[in-house]
N, C-alpha and C positions, 0 to 999 in steps of 0.2 A: 119834453117835448120826443116826437116820434122822430128816427129815422128813418124815412121812407124810399129811401136809394136802393135800398133792394127789390124794391115791391117794383120798380122800373122795369121798362124792357130795355135787352143790351142792345146800343147803337151800333150794330155793323152794316155791312153791305149787303143786300140778297142779293143772286146771282139775278133779280131783273134789275140791277143799281151799276156793273159791273160794266170796264169798255168791254169789246166784244177783242177775243186772244187775239194772237198772228196767226194762226190756221185759220177762223172764225173770217179776217178781213183776207185772207189766201182764197179763200172756198168764196166768199163776194167777188174777190175780181176775178176768176175765172169763170163765175158765171154772169160778169157784168155783159156782153154782149148778146144773152137771153134778155139780161132784165133789158136793156136797150130797145132792142128789136120788138119786144113784148109791151113798150111802152111805146114806140111809132104807128103799131098796129092798134092801140087803145086809142089814140088820138087820131088814125082813120076812124074807127069806130066813131068816137065822138061826136068829127066833124055831120057824122049826119043824123045825129039825131034831133037835129031840127026840122031835117027837110028829107026829100024820098030822095034817095041816094043817085047821083049820078050815073054812066057809065064809069066818067074817070074815078065819082068815088069807090064805085065798084073796084076797079083798078086796083087802082089803090089800096085796099083794102086784102087783095085776094095778093097782092106784092109782099104787103106786107106779114099777111099769115107762112109766105112762103119765106118770108126771111126767119122770122120764129121755129118755126121748122129743119130750115136750112142748120143755124147757128144750135139748135138743139142737135142735132144728128151730128153736130161737128163736137160739140161738146161731148157726147157721148164717143164717141170717137175717139178721142183725147182720154177719156179716160180709160178706157180701154186698151188701147197702147200701153198709157199705163201702168196696167193691171199686171200686163200681160211682160210688161218691157221692152213693147216696140217687137217680137217675132209674133208674123203670123202664123 
């Protein structure tokens, strides 16, 4: 009888099977306002898929786009301030 254990692949976790690290979770948390703003924009766009957008729909989409841009700007400013140590 042959022993086939040496022919089997090792059972270890791949990079895809691991849990996120604390740094990755912190990065997600920092980007959460942008993620939520983009979800709001996507929701506004989905509403208009089945009908012609009304003026109210168009305003909702514009507002959502502005919120995405504003939150991305805030996140970029925070990153720049952290990089420079807050010095202007």
